[in-house]
C-alpha positions in Angstrom: 43.7 -100.9 -40.2 42.0 -99.1 -43.0 42.5 -95.4 -43.2 39.5 -93.1 -42.6 38.8 -90.5 -45.1 38.6 -86.9 -43.8 35.2 -85.4 -44.7 35.2 -81.8 -46.0 32.2 -79.4 -46.4 31.5 -79.1 -50.1 31.7 -75.6 -51.6 28.3 -74.6 -52.8 28.0 -72.1 -55.6 25.0 -71.1 -57.6 26.4 -72.8 -60.6 26.8 -76.1 -58.7 23.1 -76.4 -58.3 23.6 -76.8 -54.5 26.2 -79.7 -54.7 30.0 -79.8 -55.0 31.5 -81.3 -58.2 31.4 -85.0 -58.1 29.2 -85.1 -55.0 25.7 -86.3 -54.8 23.1 -83.6 -55.1 21.5 -82.3 -51.9 17.8 -82.7 -51.6 17.4 -79.1 -50.0 18.2 -75.9 -51.9 21.2 -73.8 -50.8 19.1 -70.6 -51.1 16.6 -69.5 -48.5 13.0 -70.3 -49.5 10.9 -67.5 -51.0 8.1 -66.2 -48.9 4.7 -67.1 -49.8 2.9 -64.4 -51.9 0.3 -63.8 -49.2 3.0 -62.9 -46.7 4.6 -60.4 -49.0 1.3 -58.7 -49.6 0.5 -58.6 -45.9 4.0 -57.1 -45.2 3.5 -54.4 -47.8 0.0 -53.6 -46.5 1.4 -53.3 -43.0 4.2 -50.9 -44.1 1.7 -48.8 -46.1 -0.6 -48.6 -43.1 2.2 -47.4 -40.9 3.1 -44.8 -43.4 -0.5 -43.6 -43.6 -0.7 -43.4 -39.8 2.5 -41.4 -39.7 1.2 -39.0 -42.4 -2.0 -38.6 -40.5 -0.2 -37.9 -37.3 2.0 -35.3 -39.1 -1.0 -33.6 -40.7 -2.8 -33.5 -37.3 0.3 -32.1 -35.6 0.5 -29.4 -38.3 -3.2 -28.5 -38.2 -3.2 -28.2 -34.4 0.0 -26.2 -34.2 2.2 -28.8 -32.7 4.6 -29.4 -35.6 7.8 -27.4 -35.5 8.5 -25.9 -39.0 11.5 -24.0 -40.4 10.2 -20.7 -41.8 12.3 -18.0 -43.6 12.7 -14.9 -41.5 11.6 -12.7 -44.3 8.2 -14.4 -44.4 7.4 -13.3 -40.8 5.5 -10.1 -40.1 6.9 -9.0 -36.7 4.5 -6.1 -36.2 1.4 -8.3 -37.0 0.2 -7.4 -33.4 1.0 -4.5 -31.2 3.7 -5.9 -29.0 3.4 -5.9 -25.2 7.1 -5.6 -24.7 8.2 -1.9 -25.0 11.9 -2.3 -24.5 14.7 -4.9 -25.1 17.5 -5.3 -22.6 20.8 -5.2 -24.6 22.6 -7.4 -22.0 19.8 -10.0 -22.1 19.8 -10.0 -25.9 23.6 -10.6 -26.0 23.2 -13.6 -23.7 20.3 -14.9 -25.9 22.4 -14.5 -29.1 25.3 -16.2 -27.6 23.2 -19.2 -26.5 21.6 -19.5 -30.0 24.9 -19.2 -31.7 26.4 -22.0 -29.5 23.4 -24.4 -29.1 20.9 -23.3 -31.8 17.3 -22.3 -31.3 15.9 -24.4 -28.5 12.4 -23.1 -28.2 10.2 -22.4 -31.3 8.3 -19.1 -31.8 4.6 -19.0 -32.4 3.1 -17.6 -35.6 -0.2 -17.6 -37.5 -0.8 -17.7 -41.2 -1.8 -14.3 -42.7 -4.3 -14.3 -45.5 -3.0 -11.3 -47.5 -2.3 -13.0 -50.8 1.2 -13.9 -50.0 2.8 -16.7 -48.0 3.4 -14.8 -44.7 3.1 -15.5 -41.0 2.2 -13.1 -38.2 4.3 -13.3 -35.1 2.4 -14.2 -31.9 5.1 -14.9 -29.4 8.9 -15.1 -29.4 9.7 -11.5 -30.3 13.1 -11.7 -28.5 14.1 -15.0 -30.2 13.1 -13.5 -33.6 15.2 -10.4 -33.0 18.2 -12.4 -31.8 18.2 -14.7 -34.8 17.6 -11.8 -37.1 20.6 -10.0 -35.6 22.8 -13.1 -36.0 21.7 -13.4 -39.6 22.7 -9.8 -40.3 26.0 -10.2 -38.4 27.2 -13.5 -39.8 25.3 -14.0 -43.0 25.2 -17.7 -42.1 22.3 -19.7 -43.8 21.6 -21.3 -40.4 20.2 -18.0 -39.2 18.0 -17.3 -42.4 15.2 -19.4 -41.0 13.6 -19.8 -37.6 11.8 -22.7 -35.9 8.1 -22.0 -35.4 4.8 -23.5 -34.4 2.1 -22.4 -36.8 -1.0 -21.9 -34.6 -4.5 -22.3 -35.9 -5.8 -19.1 -34.3 -8.5 -17.3 -36.3 -9.7 -14.2 -34.5 -7.5 -11.2 -33.7 -8.7 -11.3 -30.1 -7.5 -14.9 -29.6 -4.1 -14.0 -31.1 -3.7 -11.2 -28.5 -4.7 -13.6 -25.8 -2.2 -16.2 -27.0 0.6 -13.6 -27.0 -0.3 -12.4 -23.5 -0.5 -15.9 -22.1 2.9 -16.8 -23.5 4.6 -13.7 -22.3 3.0 -13.7 -18.9 4.6 -17.1 -18.4 8.0 -16.3 -19.9 8.8 -12.7 -18.8 7.9 -10.1 -16.2 6.0 -7.4 -18.0 5.5 -4.1 -16.2 2.0 -2.8 -15.4 2.5 -0.1 -18.0 3.3 -2.5 -20.7 0.2 -4.6 -20.0 -1.9 -1.4 -19.8 -0.5 -0.1 -23.1 -1.3 -3.3 -24.9 -4.9 -3.2 -23.6 -5.3 0.4 -24.5 -3.9 -0.1 -28.0 -6.1 -3.2 -28.7 -9.2 -1.2 -27.7 -8.1 1.8 -29.9 -7.7 -0.5 -32.9 -11.2 -1.9 -32.4 -10.2 -5.4 -31.3 -12.2 -4.7 -28.1 -15.0 -2.2 -27.5 -13.1 -0.5 -24.6 -10.0 -0.8 -22.4 -12.0 -2.5 -19.6 -13.1 -5.3 -21.9 -9.6 -5.6 -23.2 -8.1 -6.0 -19.7 -10.8 -8.5 -18.7 -10.2 -10.6 -21.8 -6.5 -10.4 -22.1 -5.8 -10.9 -18.4 -8.7 -13.2 -17.6 -6.4 -15.4 -15.6 -5.1 -12.6 -13.4 -6.7 -11.8 -10.0 -9.2 -8.9 -9.9 -6.8 -6.7 -7.9 -4.1 -7.1 -10.6 -6.6 -6.3 -13.4 -7.7 -3.2 -11.4 -4.1 -2.0 -11.3 -3.7 -2.6 -15.0 -6.8 -0.4 -15.6 -5.2 2.3 -13.4 -2.1 2.2 -15.6 -4.4 2.4 -18.7 -5.5 5.8 -17.3 -1.9 6.8 -16.8 -1.1 5.8 -20.4 -4.0 7.8 -21.7 -3.1 10.8 -19.6 0.7 10.9 -19.8 1.7 8.4 -22.5 2.7 11.3 -24.8 5.4 12.6 -22.5 6.7 9.6 -20.7 10.0 8.4 -22.2 10.6 5.3 -20.0 7.1 4.3 -19.0 7.9 0.6 -18.7 10.3 1.4 -15.9 7.6 3.2 -13.7 7.1 1.1 -10.6 3.7 0.0 -9.4 3.6 2.3 -6.4 4.6 5.4 -8.3 2.2 4.7 -11.2 -0.7 4.3 -8.8 0.3 7.5 -6.9 0.3 9.4 -10.2 -3.1 8.2 -11.2 -4.6 9.1 -7.8 -3.0 12.5 -7.9 -4.4 13.3 -11.3 -7.8 12.1 -10.3 -7.8 14.2 -7.1 -6.6 17.4 -8.9 -6.7 17.4 -12.8 -4.5 20.5 -12.7 -1.7 18.3 -11.5 -1.6 16.6 -14.9 -0.6 19.8 -16.6 2.1 20.5 -14.0 3.5 17.0 -14.3 3.6 17.2 -18.1 5.3 20.6 -17.9 7.9 19.2 -15.6 8.9 16.4 -18.0 8.8 18.7 -21.0 11.1 21.3 -19.4 13.6 18.8 -18.1 13.7 15.9 -20.5 15.1 12.9 -18.6 17.7 10.7 -20.3 17.3 7.7 -18.1 14.5 5.8 -16.3 16.0 6.8 -12.9 15.9 10.5 -13.8 12.4 10.3 -15.0 11.2 8.6 -11.8 13.0 11.2 -9.7 11.4 14.0 -11.7 7.9 12.5 -11.2 8.5 12.0 -7.5 9.6 15.7 -7.2 6.6 16.9 -9.2 4.2 14.8 -7.0 5.8 16.2 -3.8 5.5 19.8 -5.1 1.9 19.4 -6.2 1.0 18.0 -2.9 2.2 21.1 -1.0 -0.5 22.8 1.0 -2.9 25.2 -0.7 -3.1 27.2 2.5 0.1 28.4 4.0 0.9 27.3 7.6 -0.4 29.8 10.1 -1.1 30.2 13.8 -4.9 30.1 14.3 -4.7 30.6 18.1 -1.9 30.9 20.5 0.1 27.7 20.5 -1.9 26.0 17.7 -0.6 26.0 14.2 -2.7 25.0 11.2 -1.2 23.2 8.1 -4.0 22.6 5.6 -4.3 21.5 2.0 -6.9 19.9 -0.1 -8.3 16.9 1.7 -6.2 17.4 4.8 -5.7 19.6 7.9 -3.0 19.2 10.5 -3.0 21.0 13.9 0.3 21.2 15.8 1.9 23.1 18.7 1.7 23.2 22.5 -1.9 24.3 22.4 -3.0 20.9 20.9 -4.0 19.3 24.2 -6.2 16.3 24.9 -8.9 18.7 25.9 -8.7 20.6 22.6 -8.9 17.4 20.7 -11.9 16.3 22.7 -13.7 19.6 22.0 -12.8 19.4 18.3 -14.1 15.9 18.1 -17.4 16.8 19.8 -17.8 19.8 17.4 -17.2 17.7 14.3 -19.8 15.2 15.5 -22.3 17.9 16.2 -21.6 19.5 12.8 -22.2 16.1 11.2 -25.5 15.7 13.0 -26.6 19.2 12.0 -25.7 18.5 8.4 -27.6 15.3 8.4 -30.7 17.0 9.9 -30.5 19.7 7.3 -30.2 17.2 4.5 -33.3 15.2 5.8 -35.3 18.5 6.1 -34.5 19.4 2.4 -35.6 15.9 1.3 -38.9 16.2 3.2 -39.6 19.6 1.6 -39.2 18.3 -1.9 
């Protein structure tokens, strides 16, 4: 039986021209075929179109303030706007710094370009984040904290910049009524708005009318006592409204309240609130000392109030007093109509 030859795959090298030495040349090339010129041109055009689309998308994101950029801290004007936040909680700042040190900055701040001849940006929102990263830069000197992630917003008017700051901070933090009021008052003082009422309506347009009314009351408190209050952001809503009502009822109380704070300068928010509460209670004391008007009936009267007490205050006395008041009101009404007819 004839022996069969073992077939082996010929080694193909570029020099062999596609066939092994001594073997018959192959009819197909060992190298892959070159693409047709039209396919190459189409591929390049497609890649360029994709790059153009990407560039357009990046440019659009930058122009609309959706592109996160790395901006050097020293190019940001922190006091570009009057800040609505009056105080920084040290414990909260330490927590924020620890988070940024461990995980990096997770949320970008918001800025606008300032046209003052230099490449600078005005801070809109993210004051706490800016302060935390600035502190980390000073503490560590690390290059990672020399820049900050930011969205450059296309906001032109100063009014719109304030609105943007308020909207961001209303979502992220719980500002006090005084902080909101101070912002509105300062914006009006600087001419951003014609008056505090317009400032409150514009800045807090999304707030319910009752809330805007309370902010306006705190604007009056800021105007009246802002120069003596040391911890105004800590004044609770109820106390602030009581102060405004007391000052409106008796302007002399304002002087007494200021004297109280100037004589005994509080060194904590709690002591300032306690001092204001005491001053209000004192100023609300009766203008007329308590006295017995008839046997068994004691009168305790002050501005806007009168209290009768004692054993003599019987249902019969109350009925007689009510009838007298009604008759007195009718007489006053008749007298008023008579005066009008005589004019």
